[in-house]
C-alpha positions as CSV (number, residue, x, y, z in Angstrom):
1,M,0.0,0.0,0.0
2,R,1.3,3.4,-0.9
3,C,0.9,5.9,2.0
4,Y,2.0,9.2,3.4
5,L,3.3,8.8,7.0
6,I,3.7,11.5,9.5
7,E,5.5,10.4,12.7
8,D,6.6,11.7,16.1
9,F,3.4,13.3,17.3
10,Y,3.2,14.0,21.0
11,P,0.1,12.2,22.3
12,E,-1.7,15.5,23.1
13,H,-1.0,16.8,19.5
14,L,-2.4,13.7,17.9
15,R,-5.5,14.0,20.1
16,K,-5.8,17.6,19.0
17,V,-5.7,16.5,15.3
18,T,-8.2,13.7,15.8
19,A,-10.6,15.9,17.7
20,A,-10.5,18.5,14.9
21,L,-11.1,15.9,12.3
22,S,-14.0,14.5,14.2
23,E,-15.5,18.0,14.6
24,M,-15.3,18.4,10.8
25,G,-17.4,15.2,10.3
26,Y,-14.5,13.1,9.0
27,S,-14.8,10.3,11.5
28,G,-14.9,6.8,10.0
29,S,-16.6,3.7,11.2
30,L,-13.7,2.7,13.5
31,D,-11.9,4.6,16.2
32,G,-8.9,6.4,14.8
33,I,-10.1,6.1,11.2
34,F,-11.1,9.2,9.2
35,Y,-12.5,9.6,5.7
36,L,-11.2,12.6,3.8
37,P,-13.3,13.4,0.7
38,V,-11.8,13.9,-2.7
39,P,-13.1,17.1,-4.3
40,R,-15.4,16.4,-7.3
41,E,-13.2,18.4,-9.6
42,L,-10.2,16.1,-8.9
43,L,-12.1,12.9,-9.6
44,T,-11.1,10.9,-12.7
45,D,-13.6,10.4,-15.4
46,V,-14.4,6.9,-14.1
47,Q,-14.7,8.1,-10.6
48,R,-17.2,10.8,-11.7
49,E,-19.2,8.2,-13.7
50,H,-19.4,5.9,-10.7
51,A,-20.0,8.6,-8.0
52,G,-23.8,7.8,-7.8
53,E,-23.4,4.0,-7.6
54,C,-20.2,3.7,-5.7
55,G,-20.6,6.7,-3.4
56,Q,-18.3,9.4,-2.3
57,H,-14.7,8.9,-3.1
58,I,-12.4,9.2,-0.1
59,F,-8.9,8.9,1.3
60,V,-8.5,6.9,4.5
61,L,-6.5,8.5,7.3
62,E,-5.4,6.4,10.3
63,A,-4.4,7.9,13.6
64,A,-2.2,5.4,15.3
65,E,-1.9,6.7,18.9
66,D,0.3,3.9,20.0
67,Q,2.8,4.9,17.3
68,G,2.3,8.6,17.5
69,A,1.6,8.8,13.8
70,L,-0.8,9.6,11.0
71,K,-1.0,7.2,8.1
72,L,-2.7,8.5,5.0
73,E,-3.5,5.9,2.3
74,L,-2.8,7.1,-1.2
75,L,-5.6,5.0,-2.5
76,V,-8.9,6.6,-3.5
77,R,-11.7,4.4,-2.1
78,A,-15.4,4.4,-2.8
79,R,-17.7,4.5,0.3
80,N,-20.2,2.0,-1.1
81,K,-18.0,-0.6,-2.9
82,L,-14.8,-2.3,-2.0
83,R,-13.9,-3.4,-5.5
84,C,-14.5,-1.4,-8.6
85,E,-12.5,0.1,-11.4
86,C,-13.1,3.5,-9.7
87,V,-11.0,2.4,-6.7
88,M,-7.5,3.3,-7.7
89,Y,-4.3,4.8,-6.5
90,A,-4.4,8.6,-6.4
91,T,-3.5,10.6,-9.5
92,A,-0.7,13.1,-9.2
93,A,-3.3,15.9,-8.7
94,Q,-5.2,14.0,-6.1
95,R,-2.0,13.1,-4.2
96,E,-0.8,16.7,-4.2
97,Y,-4.2,17.9,-3.0
98,I,-4.5,15.5,-0.1
99,I,-0.9,15.8,1.2
100,T,-1.1,19.6,1.0
101,F,-4.5,19.4,2.8
102,L,-3.1,17.3,5.6
103,D,0.0,19.3,6.0
104,D,-1.9,22.6,6.1
105,F,-4.5,21.2,8.5
106,I,-1.8,20.2,11.0
107,R,0.0,23.5,10.5
108,H,-3.3,25.4,11.1
109,L,-3.6,23.6,14.5
110,D,-0.2,25.0,15.3
111,I,1.5,21.6,15.5
112,S,5.0,21.1,14.2
113,V,6.0,17.6,13.3
């Protein structure tokens, strides 16, 4: 799995990040898992075509408190289907967007990692 890993969080900083993500409505179905939506304008043609059937396209972010890390999968998933041609590794534009989003989000919380 391709991923973007940010390590060496202090426990209180990681809790601050996860609280902010929860407040924004990004909480997933499991503790420590967050679903970050891919903006519609960044979806591939196939992802746009499948949006109605497969659901929102997302990145999955895992907050690993025991490791003091955030692990961002660089796979664009579909909320309603596990396997489909629209589930694929992020394009360059999608990858740039989500990494910049996460870096800016952490910086906005005044956390240096």
